[in-house]
Backbone of each chain as ProteinMPNN parsed JSONL, in Angstrom:
{"seq_chain_A": "MENYTKTTVQRGARTELHDALHLTGAEISLNELPAGAGVPFIHAHRQNEEIYGVLEGEGYAVLDGERVPLKAGDWVRVAPATKRQFFAAAESGIRYLCIQVKAGSLGGYTAEDAIL", "coords_chain_A": {"N_chain_A": [[65.908, -94.201, -19.856], [69.359, -95.148, -20.461], [70.069, -98.576, -21.418], [72.42, -99.661, -20.539], [75.483, -98.371, -19.09], [78.976, -97.704, -19.399], [82.315, -97.554, -18.11], [85.886, -97.119, -17.94], [88.141, -97.502, -15.366], [91.037, -95.82, -14.552], [94.134, -96.39, -12.834], [94.753, -94.447, -9.938], [94.523, -91.523, -7.824], [91.809, -91.005, -6.947], [88.643, -91.933, -8.077], [85.408, -91.193, -9.107], [82.22, -92.635, -9.649], [79.519, -92.01, -9.994], [78.557, -89.885, -11.75], [79.835, -90.583, -14.117], [78.697, -93.039, -14.789], [76.018, -92.548, -14.645], [74.604, -93.2, -12.3], [71.861, -94.035, -10.118], [71.224, -95.033, -7.679], [73.383, -95.181, -6.017], [76.598, -93.87, -5.013], [79.863, -94.498, -6.034], [83.224, -94.792, -5.204], [86.646, -95.134, -6.155], [89.648, -95.463, -4.471], [92.975, -94.524, -3.578], [95.638, -94.663, -1.33], [98.928, -93.736, -0.616], [101.668, -95.432, 1.106], [101.781, -94.606, 4.523], [100.086, -92.438, 4.304], [96.973, -90.622, 4.86], [93.404, -90.012, 4.809], [92.639, -86.624, 5.09], [90.669, -85.743, 6.915], [88.011, -86.234, 9.322], [84.855, -87.768, 8.855], [81.23, -88.009, 8.867], [77.888, -89.198, 8.048], [74.651, -87.967, 6.977], [72.334, -89.403, 5.968], [73.307, -91.589, 4.625], [74.571, -94.886, 4.263], [77.787, -96.357, 4.233], [79.835, -98.594, 2.427], [82.863, -100.116, 2.583], [85.418, -101.611, 0.701], [88.389, -103.425, 0.645], [90.771, -103.526, -1.807], [93.486, -103.847, -2.397], [96.593, -104.065, -0.591], [97.274, -102.605, 2.668], [96.008, -101.128, 5.712], [94.268, -98.957, 7.937], [91.166, -98.136, 9.571], [89.715, -95.499, 11.495], [87.069, -95.672, 13.525], [84.559, -94.125, 15.081], [86.497, -93.567, 16.969], [87.724, -96.016, 17.393], [90.374, -98.111, 16.446], [90.518, -99.914, 13.501], [91.88, -102.591, 11.924], [92.785, -103.061, 8.467], [92.887, -105.035, 5.522], [93.59, -106.394, 2.223], [90.672, -107.832, 0.886], [89.056, -107.404, 3.042], [85.884, -106.185, 4.105], [83.752, -103.552, 5.094], [80.905, -102.312, 6.664], [79.76, -99.082, 7.36], [77.862, -97.276, 9.57], [75.548, -94.497, 9.096], [75.941, -92.34, 11.053], [78.394, -92.821, 12.18], [81.622, -91.718, 13.01], [84.315, -91.422, 10.838], [87.572, -92.247, 9.516], [90.24, -92.817, 7.24], [93.284, -94.635, 6.658], [96.409, -95.455, 5.117], [98.745, -98.146, 5.755], [101.893, -97.819, 7.548], [103.958, -98.967, 6.093], [102.803, -99.815, 3.74], [100.843, -99.094, 0.901], [97.291, -98.544, 0.264], [94.452, -99.688, -1.493], [91.148, -99.033, -2.096], [87.568, -99.401, -2.324], [84.668, -97.336, -2.03], [81.321, -97.493, -1.33], [78.437, -95.728, -1.483], [75.256, -95.501, -0.193], [71.721, -94.945, 0.317], [70.728, -95.339, 3.604], [68.63, -97.997, 4.574], [67.261, -98.131, 2.186], [67.054, -100.312, 0.461], [64.815, -102.546, -0.984], [63.223, -105.508, -1.868], [65.575, -107.979, -3.013], [67.97, -109.685, -5.123], [66.751, -112.895, -5.532], [64.105, -112.106, -4.899], [63.756, -109.78, -6.321], [64.426, -110.348, -8.885], [63.874, -111.101, -12.388], [63.434, -113.852, -14.253]], "CA_chain_A": [[67.343, -94.205, -19.504], [70.153, -96.134, -21.216], [70.006, -99.911, -20.818], [73.645, -99.784, -19.742], [76.574, -97.408, -19.27], [80.252, -98.371, -19.088], [83.512, -96.718, -18.048], [87.102, -97.829, -17.522], [88.803, -96.739, -14.304], [92.498, -95.856, -14.531], [94.708, -96.3, -11.5], [94.985, -93.052, -9.589], [94.213, -91.161, -6.452], [90.39, -91.148, -6.617], [87.724, -91.894, -9.215], [84.002, -91.276, -8.697], [81.491, -93.261, -10.752], [78.108, -91.596, -10.085], [78.269, -89.127, -12.968], [80.351, -91.31, -15.29], [77.806, -94.155, -15.12], [74.619, -92.126, -14.459], [74.025, -94.012, -11.224], [70.69, -93.445, -9.465], [71.02, -95.634, -6.361], [74.651, -95.271, -5.285], [77.847, -93.289, -5.48], [80.959, -95.439, -5.811], [84.532, -94.199, -5.494], [87.863, -95.94, -6.005], [90.562, -94.605, -3.724], [94.293, -95.062, -3.27], [96.478, -93.877, -0.421], [100.281, -94.307, -0.518], [102.122, -95.797, 2.455], [101.953, -93.51, 5.469], [99.13, -91.347, 4.079], [95.617, -90.79, 5.378], [92.432, -88.992, 4.428], [92.973, -85.576, 6.07], [89.552, -85.265, 7.735], [87.031, -87.189, 9.841], [83.499, -87.388, 8.439], [80.084, -88.893, 9.086], [76.862, -88.919, 7.04], [73.297, -87.715, 7.459], [71.389, -90.469, 5.594], [73.909, -92.636, 3.794], [75.436, -95.976, 4.733], [78.919, -96.559, 3.337], [80.475, -99.896, 2.478], [84.244, -100.024, 2.114], [86.036, -102.89, 0.362], [89.829, -103.237, 0.409], [91.164, -104.27, -3.007], [94.919, -104.155, -2.346], [97.395, -103.392, 0.416], [96.892, -102.627, 4.078], [95.854, -99.853, 6.384], [93.313, -99.05, 9.037], [90.169, -97.088, 9.726], [89.336, -95.118, 12.856], [85.605, -95.625, 13.497], [84.161, -93.653, 16.413], [87.662, -93.617, 17.852], [88.305, -97.376, 17.464], [91.241, -98.427, 15.304], [90.099, -101.171, 12.884], [92.866, -102.927, 10.883], [92.213, -103.393, 7.154], [93.777, -105.623, 4.52], [92.872, -106.814, 1.017], [89.639, -108.83, 1.158], [88.174, -106.938, 4.125], [84.737, -105.333, 3.769], [83.229, -102.914, 6.299], [79.755, -101.394, 6.6], [79.833, -98.008, 8.344], [76.546, -96.651, 9.74], [75.62, -93.074, 8.736], [76.419, -91.399, 12.076], [79.73, -93.191, 12.674], [82.722, -90.84, 12.593], [85.26, -92.324, 10.149], [88.778, -91.709, 8.86], [90.976, -93.947, 6.658], [94.729, -94.479, 6.568], [97.286, -96.54, 4.666], [99.738, -98.567, 6.74], [103.165, -97.086, 7.454], [104.831, -99.601, 5.1], [102.029, -100.312, 2.598], [99.698, -98.345, 0.405], [96.012, -99.246, 0.315], [93.503, -99.349, -2.557], [89.842, -99.46, -1.598], [86.411, -98.743, -2.907], [83.644, -96.877, -1.101], [79.988, -97.536, -1.931], [77.567, -94.881, -0.648], [73.844, -95.762, -0.512], [70.831, -94.413, 1.352], [70.422, -96.372, 4.603], [67.251, -98.457, 4.603], [66.6, -97.954, 0.886], [66.922, -101.541, -0.33], [63.641, -103.394, -0.768], [63.571, -106.868, -2.259], [66.836, -108.068, -3.766], [68.327, -110.997, -5.674], [65.62, -113.69, -6.031], [62.838, -111.377, -4.743], [63.648, -108.69, -7.293], [64.859, -110.804, -10.22], [62.964, -111.65, -13.393], [64.234, -114.838, -15.011]], "C_chain_A": [[68.061, -95.296, -20.289], [69.998, -97.517, -20.597], [71.308, -100.271, -20.108], [74.577, -98.618, -20.029], [77.852, -98.088, -18.814], [81.367, -97.342, -19.013], [84.686, -97.584, -17.638], [87.849, -96.947, -16.538], [90.31, -96.925, -14.414], [92.967, -95.842, -13.083], [94.973, -94.839, -11.173], [94.466, -92.766, -8.208], [92.749, -91.42, -6.105], [89.57, -91.021, -7.889], [86.321, -92.062, -8.676], [83.159, -91.714, -9.893], [80.075, -92.737, -10.96], [77.797, -90.909, -11.413], [78.715, -89.886, -14.214], [79.382, -92.393, -15.741], [76.321, -93.793, -15.025], [73.919, -92.991, -13.415], [72.856, -93.285, -10.583], [70.465, -94.004, -8.052], [72.275, -95.694, -5.52], [75.639, -94.26, -5.845], [78.929, -94.297, -5.13], [82.247, -94.706, -6.12], [85.616, -95.238, -5.318], [88.952, -95.023, -5.502], [91.896, -95.293, -3.516], [95.012, -94.108, -2.336], [97.86, -94.51, -0.408], [100.649, -94.603, 0.937], [102.304, -94.55, 3.31], [100.942, -92.389, 5.335], [97.773, -91.659, 4.702], [94.697, -89.737, 4.788], [92.508, -87.9, 5.496], [91.804, -85.042, 6.887], [88.723, -86.457, 8.214], [85.678, -86.774, 9.272], [82.48, -88.441, 8.86], [79.062, -88.55, 8.007], [75.514, -88.668, 7.705], [72.412, -88.947, 7.223], [72.062, -91.699, 5.013], [74.765, -93.62, 4.58], [76.592, -96.066, 3.733], [79.486, -97.957, 3.541], [81.847, -99.752, 1.824], [84.775, -101.427, 1.845], [87.495, -102.659, 0.017], [90.277, -104.139, -0.73], [92.624, -104.702, -2.943], [95.532, -103.448, -1.146], [96.816, -103.504, 1.815], [96.77, -101.217, 4.618], [94.954, -100.022, 7.584], [92.302, -97.912, 8.936], [90.098, -96.738, 11.199], [87.839, -94.827, 12.816], [85.1, -95.323, 14.901], [85.292, -93.858, 17.416], [88.325, -94.972, 17.98], [89.145, -97.644, 16.22], [90.912, -99.822, 14.785], [91.09, -101.512, 11.771], [92.18, -103.381, 9.601], [93.289, -103.986, 6.255], [92.935, -106.075, 3.335], [91.912, -107.951, 1.345], [88.696, -108.427, 2.28], [87.089, -106.011, 3.568], [84.119, -104.831, 5.067], [81.995, -102.087, 5.939], [79.897, -100.366, 7.712], [78.469, -97.315, 8.385], [76.654, -95.14, 9.496], [76.311, -92.198, 9.795], [77.828, -91.689, 12.581], [80.794, -92.233, 12.125], [83.853, -91.717, 12.06], [86.445, -91.582, 9.543], [89.628, -92.894, 8.425], [92.443, -93.614, 6.434], [95.362, -95.687, 5.868], [98.195, -96.934, 5.831], [101.029, -97.775, 6.541], [104.019, -97.627, 6.31], [104.09, -100.089, 3.87], [100.977, -99.299, 2.188], [98.43, -99.168, 0.552], [95.16, -98.756, -0.857], [92.157, -99.894, -2.131], [88.732, -98.756, -2.353], [85.44, -98.393, -1.796], [82.32, -96.795, -1.85], [79.048, -96.794, -0.981], [76.122, -95.078, -1.111], [72.988, -95.189, 0.611], [70.477, -95.539, 2.325], [68.939, -96.713, 4.563], [66.548, -98.442, 3.256], [66.354, -99.249, 0.121], [65.638, -102.267, 0.033], [64.024, -104.841, -1.05], [64.858, -106.883, -3.07], [67.069, -109.522, -4.169], [67.048, -111.737, -6.072], [64.287, -112.934, -5.943], [62.65, -110.309, -5.818], [63.935, -109.15, -8.726], [63.69, -111.242, -11.074], [63.81, -112.582, -14.247], [63.574, -115.139, -16.348]], "O_chain_A": [[67.436, -96.26, -20.73], [69.816, -97.632, -19.385], [71.311, -101.086, -19.186], [74.479, -97.964, -21.067], [77.819, -98.954, -17.939], [81.367, -96.367, -19.765], [84.506, -98.654, -17.058], [88.153, -95.791, -16.83], [90.806, -98.051, -14.375], [92.267, -95.337, -12.205], [95.377, -94.073, -12.048], [94.019, -93.669, -7.502], [92.471, -92.006, -5.058], [89.782, -90.106, -8.685], [86.061, -92.964, -7.879], [83.353, -91.231, -11.009], [79.48, -92.994, -12.006], [76.873, -91.312, -12.12], [78.047, -89.836, -15.247], [79.25, -92.647, -16.938], [75.461, -94.632, -15.294], [72.795, -93.451, -13.618], [72.853, -92.056, -10.51], [69.614, -93.505, -7.315], [72.237, -96.212, -4.405], [75.536, -93.844, -6.999], [78.909, -94.884, -4.048], [82.368, -94.071, -7.167], [85.529, -96.11, -4.454], [89.158, -93.935, -6.038], [91.95, -96.504, -3.301], [94.993, -92.893, -2.533], [97.966, -95.72, -0.206], [100.026, -94.094, 1.868], [102.904, -93.566, 2.877], [100.927, -91.475, 6.159], [97.469, -92.807, 5.025], [95.153, -88.693, 4.321], [92.449, -88.206, 6.687], [91.928, -83.982, 7.5], [88.727, -87.529, 7.608], [85.37, -85.584, 9.205], [82.816, -89.586, 9.163], [79.327, -87.711, 7.146], [75.267, -89.093, 8.833], [71.813, -89.473, 8.161], [71.436, -92.755, 4.92], [75.564, -93.241, 5.436], [76.398, -95.874, 2.532], [79.603, -98.442, 4.667], [81.97, -99.327, 0.676], [84.602, -102.328, 2.666], [87.813, -101.8, -0.805], [90.18, -105.363, -0.639], [92.966, -105.799, -3.385], [95.071, -102.385, -0.73], [95.99, -104.369, 2.106], [97.329, -100.261, 4.082], [94.883, -101.098, 8.177], [92.548, -96.882, 8.31], [90.384, -97.573, 12.056], [87.392, -93.878, 12.172], [85.198, -96.158, 15.799], [85.069, -94.267, 18.556], [89.378, -95.085, 18.608], [88.696, -97.436, 15.093], [91.009, -100.802, 15.525], [91.145, -100.801, 10.768], [91.122, -104.01, 9.643], [94.429, -103.523, 6.223], [91.709, -106.134, 3.428], [92.291, -108.92, 2.004], [87.645, -109.044, 2.455], [87.336, -105.181, 2.694], [83.977, -105.588, 6.027], [82.034, -101.265, 5.023], [80.126, -100.722, 8.868], [77.982, -96.828, 7.365], [77.727, -94.562, 9.669], [77.18, -91.397, 9.454], [78.395, -90.892, 13.329], [80.85, -91.976, 10.922], [84.299, -92.643, 12.738], [86.325, -90.435, 9.114], [89.731, -93.878, 9.157], [92.804, -92.493, 6.077], [94.888, -96.814, 6.021], [98.392, -96.162, 6.769], [101.232, -97.145, 5.504], [104.717, -96.87, 5.636], [104.703, -100.731, 3.017], [100.301, -98.716, 3.036], [98.479, -100.342, 0.918], [95.146, -97.566, -1.174], [92.03, -101.082, -1.836], [88.916, -97.686, -2.933], [85.39, -99.056, -0.76], [82.21, -96.117, -2.871], [78.883, -97.183, 0.175], [75.801, -94.85, -2.278], [73.473, -94.972, 1.722], [69.976, -96.582, 1.905], [68.092, -95.821, 4.523], [65.349, -98.714, 3.189], [65.521, -99.275, -0.784], [65.392, -102.571, 1.2], [65.025, -105.339, -0.536], [65.187, -105.903, -3.738], [66.456, -110.447, -3.637], [66.308, -111.219, -6.908], [63.43, -113.096, -6.812], [61.522, -109.975, -6.18], [63.704, -108.399, -9.674], [62.659, -111.691, -10.572], [64.777, -112.16, -14.881], [64.092, -115.94, -17.126]]}, "seq_chain_B": "MENYTKTTVQRGARTELHDALHLTGAEISLNELPAGAGVPFIHAHRQNEEIYGVLEGEGYAVLDGERVPLKAGDWVRVAPATKRQFFAAAESGIRYLCIQVKAGSLGGYTAEDAIL", "coords_chain_B": {"N_chain_B": [[71.527, -99.616, 15.683], [74.605, -101.36, 14.872], [77.705, -99.495, 15.015], [79.641, -100.143, 13.19], [80.229, -102.924, 10.922], [82.149, -105.802, 10.046], [83.732, -107.952, 7.673], [85.708, -110.633, 6.293], [86.487, -111.496, 3.057], [86.923, -114.534, 1.492], [88.7, -115.947, -1.281], [86.753, -117.357, -3.89], [83.863, -119.005, -5.319], [81.442, -117.46, -5.073], [80.448, -114.799, -3.027], [78.223, -113.325, -0.788], [77.317, -110.221, 0.638], [75.274, -108.91, 2.039], [73.865, -110.063, 4.312], [76.016, -110.769, 5.923], [77.161, -108.328, 6.594], [75.05, -106.856, 7.507], [73.732, -105.09, 5.765], [71.729, -102.316, 4.632], [71.104, -100.796, 2.471], [72.004, -101.913, 0.137], [72.836, -104.871, -1.765], [75.733, -106.753, -2.094], [77.794, -108.672, -4.114], [80.584, -110.871, -4.534], [82.136, -112.388, -7.215], [83.351, -115.174, -9.096], [84.356, -116.53, -12.161], [85.597, -119.31, -13.88], [87.905, -119.658, -16.7], [86.19, -119.824, -19.755], [83.713, -120.289, -18.63], [80.264, -119.436, -17.764], [77.574, -117.496, -16.329], [74.693, -119.404, -15.81], [72.183, -118.461, -16.655], [69.911, -115.972, -17.975], [69.063, -112.797, -16.623], [66.874, -110.197, -15.368], [65.811, -107.217, -13.566], [63.285, -106.093, -11.22], [63.103, -103.642, -9.672], [65.679, -102.907, -9.111], [68.836, -101.413, -9.731], [71.916, -102.497, -11.076], [75.406, -102.527, -10.488], [78.327, -103.417, -11.946], [81.67, -104.33, -11.362], [84.813, -105.014, -12.65], [87.321, -106.888, -11.274], [89.503, -108.548, -11.751], [91.0, -110.235, -14.556], [89.303, -111.27, -17.602], [86.387, -111.051, -19.725], [82.999, -111.116, -20.83], [79.849, -109.396, -21.098], [76.442, -110.055, -21.943], [74.114, -107.855, -22.885], [70.89, -107.054, -23.161], [71.086, -108.488, -25.533], [73.362, -107.476, -26.739], [76.836, -107.874, -27.105], [79.204, -107.092, -24.736], [82.445, -106.292, -24.176], [84.608, -107.056, -21.39], [87.044, -106.129, -19.01], [89.614, -106.099, -16.431], [89.179, -103.289, -14.348], [87.067, -102.21, -15.685], [83.801, -100.802, -15.351], [80.312, -101.134, -15.082], [77.044, -99.89, -15.324], [73.899, -101.371, -15.074], [70.656, -101.091, -16.144], [67.47, -101.633, -14.465], [65.569, -103.179, -16.084], [67.06, -104.301, -18.098], [68.119, -107.156, -19.857], [70.449, -109.516, -18.799], [73.596, -111.283, -18.877], [76.512, -112.991, -17.835], [79.919, -113.787, -18.668], [83.064, -115.53, -18.506], [86.14, -115.04, -20.325], [87.315, -117.123, -23.065], [89.958, -117.884, -22.641], [90.618, -116.85, -20.165], [89.882, -116.475, -16.745], [87.45, -114.587, -14.797], [87.008, -112.097, -12.332], [84.659, -110.443, -10.473], [82.651, -107.818, -9.026], [79.31, -107.322, -7.943], [76.99, -104.857, -7.401], [73.988, -104.227, -5.956], [71.322, -102.072, -5.958], [68.467, -100.034, -5.075], [66.902, -98.593, -7.801], [66.974, -95.112, -8.322], [67.044, -94.448, -5.653], [68.995, -92.987, -4.305], [69.56, -90.066, -2.497], [70.838, -86.976, -1.537], [74.433, -86.919, -1.696], [77.893, -87.6, -0.876], [79.407, -84.516, -0.532], [76.928, -83.229, -0.046], [75.666, -84.902, 1.74], [77.395, -85.307, 3.782], [78.815, -84.893, 7.095], [81.045, -82.862, 8.572]], "CA_chain_B": [[72.314, -100.554, 14.867], [76.048, -101.291, 15.143], [78.355, -98.381, 14.293], [80.23, -100.757, 11.995], [80.347, -104.377, 10.831], [83.311, -106.128, 9.201], [83.929, -109.354, 7.315], [86.812, -110.875, 5.363], [86.02, -112.337, 1.95], [87.88, -115.491, 0.95], [88.534, -116.209, -2.704], [85.852, -118.481, -4.104], [82.909, -118.869, -6.416], [80.508, -116.338, -4.88], [80.23, -114.389, -1.644], [77.221, -112.266, -0.674], [77.664, -109.433, 1.821], [74.122, -108.274, 2.694], [73.61, -110.605, 5.646], [77.265, -110.761, 6.7], [77.463, -106.964, 7.055], [73.796, -106.204, 7.907], [73.508, -103.955, 4.862], [70.336, -101.866, 4.534], [70.894, -100.041, 1.24], [72.607, -102.592, -1.016], [73.423, -106.201, -1.699], [76.995, -106.772, -2.837], [78.352, -110.014, -4.238], [81.857, -111.08, -5.226], [81.885, -113.518, -8.108], [84.454, -115.622, -9.938], [84.053, -117.532, -13.188], [86.824, -119.788, -14.525], [87.959, -119.495, -18.16], [85.22, -120.59, -20.532], [82.439, -120.48, -17.913], [79.318, -118.325, -17.767], [76.384, -117.641, -15.482], [73.859, -120.246, -16.675], [70.838, -117.938, -16.934], [69.728, -114.532, -18.237], [68.085, -112.225, -15.71], [66.647, -108.754, -15.288], [65.317, -106.884, -12.23], [62.059, -105.299, -11.142], [63.327, -102.285, -9.147], [67.064, -102.661, -8.714], [69.957, -101.133, -10.625], [73.112, -103.245, -10.691], [76.679, -101.984, -10.952], [79.327, -104.483, -12.005], [83.048, -103.87, -11.459], [85.712, -106.15, -12.928], [88.507, -106.79, -10.427], [90.624, -109.299, -12.361], [90.707, -111.106, -15.679], [88.564, -110.789, -18.766], [85.186, -111.776, -20.115], [82.048, -110.25, -21.517], [78.437, -109.469, -20.725], [75.451, -109.875, -23.005], [73.145, -106.911, -22.312], [69.834, -106.927, -24.185], [71.539, -109.103, -26.778], [74.615, -106.866, -27.213], [78.023, -108.398, -26.434], [79.996, -105.983, -24.206], [83.685, -106.856, -23.623], [84.929, -106.629, -20.025], [88.385, -106.444, -18.497], [89.865, -105.492, -15.121], [89.074, -101.834, -14.379], [85.799, -101.793, -16.293], [82.609, -100.7, -14.505], [79.108, -101.065, -15.911], [75.711, -99.802, -14.713], [72.871, -102.064, -15.84], [69.324, -100.646, -15.733], [66.692, -102.775, -13.962], [64.875, -104.033, -17.063], [67.997, -104.863, -19.084], [68.404, -108.584, -19.744], [71.909, -109.589, -18.64], [74.252, -112.565, -18.628], [77.95, -112.743, -17.729], [80.792, -114.887, -19.086], [84.519, -115.392, -18.572], [86.706, -115.251, -21.656], [87.695, -118.524, -23.324], [91.313, -118.16, -22.137], [90.864, -116.128, -18.91], [88.812, -116.32, -15.771], [87.079, -113.208, -14.478], [86.558, -111.868, -10.959], [83.918, -109.183, -10.523], [81.676, -107.598, -7.974], [77.999, -106.831, -8.368], [76.367, -104.026, -6.373], [72.566, -104.14, -6.285], [70.69, -100.989, -5.201], [67.163, -99.671, -5.628], [67.035, -97.492, -8.756], [66.378, -93.847, -7.91], [66.967, -94.328, -4.187], [70.011, -92.115, -3.706], [69.273, -88.64, -2.386], [72.117, -86.284, -1.514], [75.581, -87.809, -1.475], [79.206, -86.974, -0.697], [79.378, -83.26, 0.223], [75.564, -82.879, 0.379], [75.213, -85.77, 2.827], [78.46, -85.463, 4.781], [78.953, -84.041, 8.27], [82.497, -82.801, 8.836]], "C_chain_B": [[73.797, -100.366, 15.173], [76.654, -100.086, 14.424], [79.177, -98.889, 13.113], [80.151, -102.274, 12.106], [81.471, -104.668, 9.852], [83.319, -107.604, 8.891], [85.135, -109.449, 6.38], [86.346, -111.873, 4.312], [87.16, -113.238, 1.483], [87.663, -115.602, -0.553], [87.613, -117.399, -2.878], [84.816, -118.142, -5.126], [82.028, -117.636, -6.245], [80.365, -116.067, -3.393], [79.233, -113.246, -1.648], [77.398, -111.553, 0.663], [76.467, -108.893, 2.605], [73.941, -108.768, 4.121], [74.86, -110.54, 6.522], [77.532, -109.39, 7.313], [76.22, -106.222, 7.56], [73.545, -104.951, 7.068], [72.023, -103.609, 4.799], [70.054, -101.105, 3.24], [71.44, -100.718, -0.002], [72.773, -104.075, -0.717], [74.676, -106.138, -2.563], [77.452, -108.215, -2.914], [79.687, -109.963, -4.957], [81.761, -112.401, -5.947], [83.151, -113.881, -8.883], [83.94, -116.662, -10.918], [85.365, -118.002, -13.786], [86.749, -119.597, -16.043], [86.927, -120.389, -18.827], [83.861, -120.746, -19.881], [81.554, -119.244, -18.046], [78.235, -118.568, -16.734], [75.322, -118.342, -16.336], [72.443, -119.736, -16.929], [70.923, -116.447, -17.243], [68.776, -114.002, -17.173], [67.968, -110.713, -15.886], [66.154, -108.473, -13.866], [64.041, -106.064, -12.311], [62.394, -103.848, -10.781], [64.802, -101.92, -9.026], [67.994, -102.414, -9.901], [71.129, -101.982, -10.148], [74.343, -102.579, -11.293], [77.704, -103.103, -10.832], [80.711, -103.851, -12.154], [83.965, -105.066, -11.638], [87.026, -105.957, -12.173], [89.716, -107.45, -11.072], [90.107, -110.029, -13.588], [89.902, -110.432, -16.773], [87.342, -111.645, -19.022], [84.286, -110.861, -20.902], [80.673, -110.408, -20.886], [77.614, -109.458, -22.004], [74.301, -109.094, -22.382], [72.094, -106.597, -23.37], [70.339, -107.407, -25.546], [72.836, -108.552, -27.334], [75.795, -107.417, -26.425], [78.932, -107.242, -26.037], [81.275, -106.561, -23.591], [84.015, -106.254, -22.267], [86.342, -107.047, -19.674], [88.57, -105.728, -17.164], [89.888, -103.971, -15.242], [87.792, -101.327, -15.013], [84.669, -101.816, -15.26], [81.4, -100.46, -15.392], [77.886, -100.894, -15.013], [74.718, -100.488, -15.634], [71.511, -101.646, -15.288], [68.475, -101.855, -15.334], [66.182, -103.714, -15.052], [65.796, -104.698, -18.079], [68.246, -106.344, -18.824], [69.912, -108.791, -19.807], [72.389, -111.01, -18.405], [75.754, -112.336, -18.727], [78.763, -113.997, -18.009], [82.26, -114.533, -18.854], [84.954, -115.538, -20.022], [87.089, -116.726, -21.825], [89.029, -118.854, -22.65], [91.592, -117.485, -20.804], [89.646, -116.208, -18.008], [88.497, -114.848, -15.564], [86.619, -113.163, -13.026], [85.887, -110.5, -10.948], [83.002, -109.055, -9.326], [80.408, -107.038, -8.593], [77.359, -106.114, -7.187], [74.921, -103.798, -6.801], [71.92, -103.098, -5.371], [69.346, -100.664, -5.832], [67.336, -98.469, -6.559], [66.325, -96.249, -8.232], [66.388, -93.578, -6.421], [67.941, -93.323, -3.591], [69.53, -90.677, -3.674], [70.595, -87.885, -2.478], [73.249, -87.253, -1.241], [76.85, -86.977, -1.401], [79.008, -85.64, 0.037], [77.974, -82.908, 0.733], [75.112, -83.693, 1.595], [76.219, -85.838, 3.982], [78.31, -84.491, 5.934], [80.433, -84.047, 8.612], [82.771, -82.34, 10.264]], "O_chain_B": [[74.197, -99.318, 15.68], [76.183, -99.696, 13.355], [79.391, -98.16, 12.145], [80.026, -102.838, 13.193], [81.725, -103.885, 8.936], [82.958, -108.423, 9.735], [85.529, -108.464, 5.756], [85.871, -112.96, 4.64], [88.234, -112.756, 1.123], [86.555, -115.375, -1.039], [87.678, -118.352, -2.101], [84.885, -117.082, -5.748], [81.883, -116.848, -7.18], [80.182, -116.988, -2.598], [79.375, -112.3, -2.422], [77.602, -112.194, 1.695], [76.639, -108.456, 3.743], [73.872, -107.961, 5.047], [74.77, -110.284, 7.723], [78.065, -109.293, 8.418], [76.327, -105.076, 7.995], [73.195, -103.895, 7.593], [71.166, -104.487, 4.898], [68.9, -100.8, 2.939], [71.351, -100.157, -1.095], [72.84, -104.482, 0.443], [74.671, -105.536, -3.637], [77.495, -108.91, -1.899], [79.906, -109.148, -5.853], [81.356, -113.41, -5.371], [83.924, -113.007, -9.275], [83.185, -117.561, -10.55], [86.185, -117.169, -14.171], [85.669, -119.4, -16.6], [86.808, -121.57, -18.499], [82.941, -121.279, -20.501], [82.02, -118.159, -18.392], [78.004, -119.702, -16.313], [75.072, -117.925, -17.467], [71.587, -120.5, -17.373], [71.859, -115.758, -16.839], [67.791, -114.661, -16.842], [68.834, -110.057, -16.464], [66.084, -109.389, -13.047], [63.751, -105.428, -13.324], [62.011, -102.927, -11.502], [65.138, -100.748, -8.856], [67.942, -103.105, -10.919], [71.314, -102.165, -8.945], [74.332, -102.128, -12.438], [77.917, -103.659, -9.755], [80.904, -102.949, -12.969], [83.903, -106.022, -10.866], [87.751, -104.989, -12.404], [90.836, -106.954, -10.947], [88.934, -110.396, -13.659], [89.827, -109.207, -16.86], [87.264, -112.8, -18.601], [84.753, -109.936, -21.567], [80.375, -111.408, -20.233], [78.041, -108.916, -23.023], [73.608, -109.578, -21.487], [72.393, -105.942, -24.368], [70.049, -106.8, -26.577], [73.367, -109.094, -28.303], [75.758, -107.428, -25.195], [79.385, -106.489, -26.899], [81.198, -107.256, -22.578], [83.736, -105.081, -22.018], [86.783, -108.152, -19.988], [87.78, -104.853, -16.809], [90.538, -103.425, -16.134], [87.462, -100.147, -14.893], [84.588, -102.711, -14.419], [81.459, -99.676, -16.339], [77.702, -101.649, -14.058], [74.692, -100.223, -16.836], [71.241, -101.825, -14.101], [68.718, -102.967, -15.8], [66.352, -104.928, -14.945], [65.361, -105.565, -18.837], [68.549, -106.738, -17.698], [70.577, -108.318, -20.729], [71.688, -111.832, -17.815], [76.222, -111.589, -19.585], [78.373, -115.108, -17.652], [82.653, -113.374, -18.99], [84.226, -116.091, -20.846], [87.175, -117.473, -20.85], [89.217, -119.963, -22.149], [92.73, -117.542, -20.339], [88.514, -116.029, -18.458], [89.187, -113.972, -16.087], [85.931, -114.066, -12.55], [86.486, -109.509, -11.367], [82.625, -110.044, -8.697], [80.438, -106.371, -9.628], [77.204, -106.688, -6.109], [74.659, -103.247, -7.871], [71.967, -103.229, -4.148], [69.113, -100.984, -6.997], [67.862, -97.437, -6.143], [65.195, -96.334, -7.75], [65.81, -92.592, -5.964], [67.728, -92.852, -2.473], [69.137, -90.127, -4.702], [71.386, -88.123, -3.391], [73.042, -88.295, -0.619], [76.881, -85.815, -1.807], [78.479, -85.645, 1.148], [77.837, -82.35, 1.822], [74.283, -83.237, 2.382], [75.907, -86.377, 5.044], [77.752, -83.404, 5.78], [81.009, -85.094, 8.905], [83.929, -82.229, 10.665]]}, "name": "protein", "num_of_chains": 2, "seq": "MENYTKTTVQRGARTELHDALHLTGAEISLNELPAGAGVPFIHAHRQNEEIYGVLEGEGYAVLDGERVPLKAGDWVRVAPATKRQFFAAAESGIRYLCIQVKAGSLGGYTAEDAILMENYTKTTVQRGARTELHDALHLTGAEISLNELPAGAGVPFIHAHRQNEEIYGVLEGEGYAVLDGERVPLKAGDWVRVAPATKRQFFAAAESGIRYLCIQVKAGSLGGYTAEDAIL"}
């Protein structure tokens, strides 16, 4: 496999990186919702944990029916079975990334996995 | 396990999310280097793929000896064995995230793994 792959993400509604970067351990998407908008469906996952990071703006998630406020700098891990839906605030758009990985898949990491 | 965990990342040199969010499929770090600075060592990995995303500023990576320019919006997958080192530009700091996952660990994702 290539020693590295690179892409440049333009601003826009949604960009998925798995195929662009030939990822093998994650799918990563960059998402934008304008003020007042929301993802039009609730979803959960079978095996995958999702980590959401808010890059800009404000909004909220509904996680198993609980409203969780979100602003730039917030990071949230959502367990596979949790029912989730994301919204921008009424007066602010939101830009966030979603990292999808298989729950329980990480073995050693950082110092345990590094070769210096 | 909890249906969700949440943390707020303050600006700063480096923040690691694995323990803060009880992640099981990834380690995620947020990193900042001031203008002219670099990570002071080269490293590779045994099993883990790393995905770097540049949030702000400019710099470059050296990947197996090749200088790869980086600016906000750039995303790079680095294979486990690739020798890597990261630098800010001479005149600009850089803020980037690093997502560490086990190479080959992702099974189905998005529509294949979702429950609607």
